[in-house]
C-alpha angles and dihedrals in degrees: 000000000000120000123200104215131357124349111238140161095291094051093046092051089048088051091050092049091051091048092052092047091056098042123091094200142030113300122226104195125188113210137177129233098279108147091239090059092056100040119127091238089057091048090052091048093049090048090052089053097040093135092052106033141035128177125212120193126220116227115268117271096013107126089152088069094050113085090193089068091058093046093052091043090054091045094050101038106030109024114027103012094095097034122106108235113188104182144004096265089055091049092049092048093049093048093048090048091051093049092049091050089055091047092054099040107101091185089071090071131210094318100039113212097005092101095056 
């Protein structure tokens, strides 16, 4: 899912709904302290989907526990940081390509970039 602009409550709920629609089993999702993750509307949505979705929150100020931080760091500093991106479609394509390469790279192990 690609969002043009900031990610807020509405976008996060849309993401969760899409995630649920594509899952064949209950989802246990670990999230950080982003305000959209803790919003009352999100809490209500998660409660309405309690049999299909559960959120777990990382402790505050713990980026070392968040694998997303390592992925975005690698993307920005090692993969795309020196690449000329001329427009949004090119940026989207480059990011999706990077994410798919991670997904398919067995050498990254169970936790992906955590070991780097």
